[in-house]
N, C-alpha and C positions, 0 to 999 in steps of 0.2 A: 399469534404467529404459529404456536405449536399445533393448534387445531387446524389451521390452513394447511400446514405441512402434512399432517396425517391424511386429510381429505384429498390432497393433491396426489399423495402416494397411492391411495386406494383407487382414485379415478384413473391414474395412469396405467396401473396394472389391469384394471377391468377393461379399459380401452384397448390395451394390447390383447387381452383374451378375446375380445369381440372381433378385432381385425384378424386374429389368427383363425378363429372359427370361420370367418367369411372366406378365407383362402383355401378351405378344404372343399374340393370338388365333391359332387354327388357320386359316391362310390358304392353305397350299399345296394346289393342286388335286390333285396326285398322291396325297396322303395317303389320300384316300377310296377310290381303287381298290386301294391297298395294304390298307386296312382290310377292304374287301369280299373281297379275295383271302384274307386271314387268316381271315375268317369261313368262307369256302368250305372252306379246308384243315382248319380245326378241326371243322367239321360233317361233312365227308366222310372225314376221317382219311386223306387222300391228297392228292397234288399234282394240280392240273388237267392233264389231257392235251390238252384243247382249250379254246378261249376260251368261257366260258359267258355273257359279258356283252354282246357286241356282235353285231349282226346282219349286219355287213359283213365279218366274219372268215371266211376260207376254212378248210376242214377240213385242207388240206395242211400238213404240218409245215415248219418252217424254223428256222434257228439263232436268229433273233430271238425267235420264239415260245417256244422252249425257255428262253431266258434270261429273258424277261419273265414267263412263266407259272411258272417254277420257281426262278429264280435269287435271289429275295428271300424265300423261304418263311420262314426263321427270324425275320427282322425283322417280317414281316407277322403271323406268329402271336403274337409278343410284343406288337405293337400291339393286336391284337384281344383278347388276354387282359387286357391292362391296361385297354382300353376297356370290356370286359365287367364288370370289377370296379369301376372308378372313373369311367367315362364320360370326357368330354373333360378333366375335372380331372386325372385320372391321366395322360392323354396329355401335357398341357401340363407337368405336373411332371416326367414322364420326359424330355421334350425339354429342359427347363431344367437338369436334373441332368446330362444328357449333354453339353450345351454348356458347363456350368460345369466339369465334369471335363476337357473338351477344353482350356479356358483354363488350368486349373490345371496340367495336364501341360506345357503350353508354358511356363508360369511357372517350373516346376521346371527345364526345359531352359535357360531364360534364366539362371537362377541358377547353373547349371553353368559358365557362362562367366565367373564371378567378378565379376559386377556387383552393385551395391547393390540392396536391396529396392526402393528408390525408382525406380531405373532400370528394374527389372523390371516394376513396376506401370505405369510410363509406356508401356512397349512393349506390355504386355498390354492397356492401354486402346486402343491402336491396333488390335490384333487384334480386340478386342471391337467396335469400330466397324464392322468388316466382318462379324463373326459375327452381329450383329443383323439384317443384311440377308440372311443365308443360313440363318436358323434355322427354316425351314419343317419341319414334321413329316414326315419320310420316312426311308427306310433309310439315306440318305447321312449322317445323324447318327452312325450307328455307324462309318461310314468316317472321319469327322472325328476321333472319339475314338481309334480304333485306329491311324490314321495318325500321330497325335501321339505315341502310346505307342511305336510302332515307331521313330519318329525319336528319341525319348528313349533307347530301348534301344541304338540304333546309336551315338548320341553317347556313351553310357555305355561301350560296348565300345571305341570309338575312344580315349577318354580313360583308362579304367581297366581295360580288357580284361575287363570283367564277363561272367560266363557267363550272365547273365540274357538275353543276346542270343538264346539258343536257345529262348526263349519265342515269338519272332517267328513261326516256322512255324505254331505253334498258333493264334496270333492271326489270321494270314492265312487259315488253314483256316476258322475261325469266321466271319470276314468274308466269305469266298467263298460262304457260305450266306445272307448277308444283303444284299449289294450288290456289283455289279461293280467298285466302287471299290477292291477289293483289288488291282486292276491298278496303281493309283497306289502302293500299298505295295511291290509288286514292283519298280516303277520306282525307288523310293527306295533299296531294297536294291541294285539294279543299279548305281546311281550310286556308292554307297559302294564296291562291289566294283571297278568300273571305275577309280576313283581309286586304289585300293590296288594294282591290277595295274600301272598306270602308274608309281606310286612304287616298286614292287618292281623293275621293269626299270631304273629310273633308279638306285636304290640297292639293288643285288643283295645286299648284306651284311646287310640288315635288313628287317623287316616280313613275314617268311614266316609266322609264327604268326598274325598278323592276317589275312593273305591267306587262309590255310587256314580260319580261323574264318568269315570272311565268305563264302567260297565254299560252305562247308557250310550256312550259313544260307540262302543264295540257292537252292541246289539243293533243300534240304528245303522251303523256302517254296513253290517251284514245284510240287513233288510233292504237298505237303499241300493246295495250292489246288485240285487236281483233284478232291478229295473233296467234290463238291457235285453236285446233280442236273443242272446244265447242263454239267458236265465242262469240256471244252476249247472249247466253242462260243463263249465270249466272245472268244477269240483269233481265231476265224474272222470274227466279226462286227465287230470293233473298227474296221476300215477302211471299213465301209459305213454307219457311223452317221450320217454327214453328210447322207444322203438323208432321214433322219427328223427331223433337228434344224434344218433350214433355216427361218429365220424365227422360231425360238424365242429369246426375249430372252436367257436364261441361257447360250446357246451362241454368242452374238454376240461379236465382238471388243470388249474393254473400252473402249478409247479411241474406237472408232467410236460406241459408245453415249454416251460423254461428249460427243463432238463434235456429235452430232445432238441433244443435250440430252434424250435419251429417259430417262436416269436421272441423278441428281445425282452430281457428282464426289465420290469418297471421298478426302479429302485425306490421311488417314493412310496409305492405300495409295501415294499419290504420294510422300509423305515417305519411306516405306520404300524405294521405288525409288531415290530420291536417295541414301540411305545405302548401298544395294546397289552403286551405281556407285563408291562410295569403296573397295569391296573390291578393285577393280582396282589401286588405288594401293598397297594393303597385301597384295598377292598372296602373298608368301612367308610373312608372319606369319599370315595367315588360313588358308592351306592349300588344297590342290587340291580336296579333296572339297567344301568349303564354296563355293568358286568355281563348281564344276560344279553344285551344288545351286541356287545363285542364278541361274545362266544358264538352266538347264532350266526351273525353276519360274517365273522371270520371263517367259520366252517363252510358257509355258502360260497365264499370267495375261493376256498380251497377246491371245492367240488366242481365249480365251473367258473371260467374266467368271465363269463357273462355277468356274474354278480359282484365282481371286484368294485365296480363303480358304486354300487349300493353300500358296500363295506366302507369305502372311502367317505361317502356322505355321512354315514353313522359315526365313523371313527374320528373324523376331524374335530368335531366339538368335544368329544370325550377326551381326546388327546390334549386339547386345549385345557381342559380341567386338570389333567395329569400334570401339565406344565406348571399350572398355578400351584398345585400341591408340592411339586418338586422345588419351586421357588421359596416355599415356606420352610424347607429343610435347612437346618443350621449350616450344613456344608455349602449350600448355594446362596446363603443370605448376602454375602458380600457381592457376589456376581450379580444377584438380582438388584441390589442397590445401585451398582454402577450402571447397569442397563437402564434402570428407571431414570437416572440422572441424565443419561445421554440419549434418551428415547427420541427427543426432537431431532437431534443430529442424525441418528440412525434412520429415522423416517425420511429426513431430507435426502440422505444418500440413497435410500431405497426408491424415493420418488424420482431421483435423477436416473437411476437404473431403469425404472418403469418408463420414463419419458424416452430414454435411449432406445428401449425395446420398441416403443411405438414408432419412433422416427426410422429405425432400421426396417420395420415392417412396411412402412408406407411405400417405398419405391417398388417393391415387388407387388404390393396391392394395386398400385396404379396400372400395372401391366396385366393384372389378373382378369381372367374371363370367367364369368359365372356359367359353368357348364358341368357336364358329367365327366367322370374319370374314364376317358377312352383308352388310356394307356394300360390300366391294370384291371378294370372291372366291367366296363360297359361296351358291348360289341356293336357300337353305333354304325361303323362302316359296314360290318357284315350284315346288319339289319337293312341298311340302305340297299345293299346288293340283293338280298333276298326279296325285298319289296318290289324289285323291278323285274323279277323273273317268275314264271309260273311253273313250279315243279310238281310233277305227278308223284303221288305217294306221300307218306307221312314223314315228318321231320323228327329226328332224335336230337335232343339238345342237352347240353351240360346243365346240371342242377342250378348253378348260379346264374347262367345266361337266361334261364326261363322267364324270369320276371320282366326283363327288358324286352325280350322277344314277344311276350304277351302285349306289352304296351305298344310296340311298333307294328306288329304283324296281325293282331286280331282285328277283324274276324276272318281275314283271308287265310291265315294259317294258325293252327293250334299247336300247342307245345306238348312234348312228352311229359315233362315234369318241370316244376319250379319250386321256389322256396316254401310254398304252402304245404307240399307233400301230403296231399289230401288222402291218398290211398296207400296203405302199407304195402300191398302187393306190387303196385307200380313202383314204389321206392325200392323194393327188393329187386325188381326187374331192372331198374336203372343201375343199381350197384352191380348186378350180374353183367349187364351189358358194358358198363364203363370199365369194369375190371377184366373183361373178356374171360369170365369164369363160368362155371356151371352151378346153378342153384336150384334145389328142389326138382332135380331131374330135367332141368330145362337149360339149354346153353344159350349164349348170346345170339347165336344164329337162329334159334327157335323164336326168340323174341323179335328178331328182325322180320321173320316171316309172319308172325302173329299180327303185327301192327302194320305190315306193308311199308316198312321204313326204307326210303330211297335216298334220304339226305341226312347227313350227320354234321351238326354244328358244335364245335368244341374249342375251348382254349387248349393249349398244349400241355399245361402243367396242373397237377394237383395243388391245393393250397400250400402244402409244405415243401413243394419243389420237385417232386418226381414227375416224370412224364406219365400222362394218362395211359394205361395199358391199351385202351381202345385206339388211341392215337398211334401208338407204336404199331399196332396190328394193321391199321389202315395204310400206313406207309409201306408195309410189306406186301399187301394184297393187290393183285393186278386188277381185280374187278371193282375196285374203289378208286375213283379218280379225284384228284384235288382240283377243285374249280375256283377256289378263292382262298387267299391268305393275306393277312395284314400283320400289324405289330402285336395283335392280341388273339385273333380268331383264325380258325381253319374250317373250311367247308368241303366235305367230301360228297360225291354223288355216285351212286351205284350204277354200273353198266347194266344194260338190258332191263332198265326200269321205265322205259318209255320216255326218256329225257335225252334222246340222242342229239337233238339240235342244241341243247344247252351244253352238252359234253363237247361237241364240236367247236362251239364258240368260246368256252371258258376254260377248257382243260389246261392245267399248268404242270410243269415239271415238279415232281414231289420234293425235289431239293429246295424249291422255294419255301416249302413248309418248314424246312430246317431253320430258315432265317427267323421265322416266327418264334421257334423254340429258343434260339440264341438270344433274340431280343428280350423275351420275357425273362429267361433265366439270368441274363446279365443284369438287367435292371433290378430284378428282385434281390439278387445277390448284393447289389450296392445298397439297397434299402435295409436289408437285414444282414448285418455284418457278422452274425454268429451262426447263421444257418448254413450248413455245408452242402445241403441237398441240391440247391440251385447250381452250385459249382460242379457237383457230381454229374448232374444232367448235362451241363455244358461240355464236360469232358467226354461223355458218351457220344454226344452229337458230333463234336469235332472229330472223334475217332471214326464215326460212320462216314463222315465227309472226306476222310483221308487227311485231315489237318492234324497230324500226329503231334507236332510241337505244341500247338494250341491246346490239344487234349491234355498233354502232360502238364502244361502250365495250370490248367483248370484244376486238375487233380492235386497238384502241389498246393494250390491255394486252399482247396478243400481240406487237405491234410493239416494245414495250419489251424483251421477252425475245429477240426475233429481228428486229432492225431491217432486215436484208437479205433477209428471207423474201419471195420473189416473190408467193406466194399472199396474204400479208397486205397487201402493197402494192396488189395488184390489187383486193382487196375494199375497202380503204379508199378507193381511187379510185372504185369503183362506188358506195359509200355517199355519198361527197361529191356525185357526180353525181345520185344519188337525192334527196339533200337539196336540191340546187339546183332540181331539177324540182318538188319539193313547194313550195318557196318561190315559184317562178314561178306554180304552179297557184293559189296564193292570190290 
């Protein structure tokens, strides 16, 4: 009975995890250029030697181009073949299976630390809370899974001297053809090897066989990782990546994002960090390798929110070990005894909770459509519109939109930029243009002329909530006409660009574009209840539209989220003065 209860609990929670993953729409911007690349490779039966998708990419080769154009080929072809057979339904199911397997391997690793099924499920729930925020469809999914398997195999070797550890070089080789994340796997192996080297020199009479095995795995993994089209280029490029990732949310420091209220705090991550600190108290019992793992991956998670998921994968089994050690403390002996006696009952209660979660998820899943996230990420309707008209001149597009526009519009239209960011000068020009600033003695208008840009496709808001400066500028300029707007996208067309027939047919009142801003800012403010910037944007737009009362409400709500925000205080003062003047005018 006890065994059935435990397995029922585990099954119910993993079924809930799977259903939850299935209900996440395809939202990641990078997926679409990976899909387009997979299609290109499948149709041409070769890897691209030059960029076919962007008109700002130079013909000259570079390490970055080699990595981006060739380093993901296997994952890209898998995505395209799955999409060809089952459309987005197949992609979403594939994503859900990969994430579920990722969690299951971590669960097995946690159980290796001799903790109960209940403790393992609680820890996995913490990892799940982070996994659902990083479950975008992209080659990194394969990195998550293979990283967790490599960690499991290394732990199995550490504890049981299992020869399965020699599967790692093969896994690294496969991953090196899917995603540059194989570097993180090499880092993981290096930490195990470093810890064993230190222990060997401290205790010379033991550990030689373990050291020899880890050294062999490390050397073979590095050698096998070279068998990919990009070769060693990733090692040359790794220290210059910062130039291309500046300003991208997933590469920003985690606690900086929390402090600025750009994203909500993940409390499971914070709790894991607290337990990680306890490892310092139990240094000898936990072991050097686990201490090094926690230090390295904690630092990585601080530096970039992108690495939090790797930290959670590493920390969960080690925290399980810490919990076992805590249970052996005299102060917790009685509590541990009570929990062990009632383990079956607690598993039964947890199983009921898991089943309830599944049944609560089923009704919404029954109505669910396997599709892209048109509300917040994918400009599907805008791409539909662009595919039906022939615009003279080049298109300037927002960085995130680029991937989907490649998928939908290539080869008829090429993009200015996309998530690949192949050229540093094009990225700098994009930032100059989008921010309506001047860079390297070149203004955004110079860039306009250089590339003969006649059409601009943008979402209204920056990722953290402010209006794109270029969007504000276009609303003010008479020679740029709004020809399309929906809940996510705005399309502007320049007058005197040889597109008079399109202007006559599709010109809209620019106030229609304000509705796009209102829709996006309102929806995002509801999703992130700590971020004040969406409400600040709402207040500004309402003020421009003459909706003074709505503007004041928006700024008051922003004030509740950020009482010390200087912009909010300034606007509230301005609105009070405006209200006073209106009262006097009566």
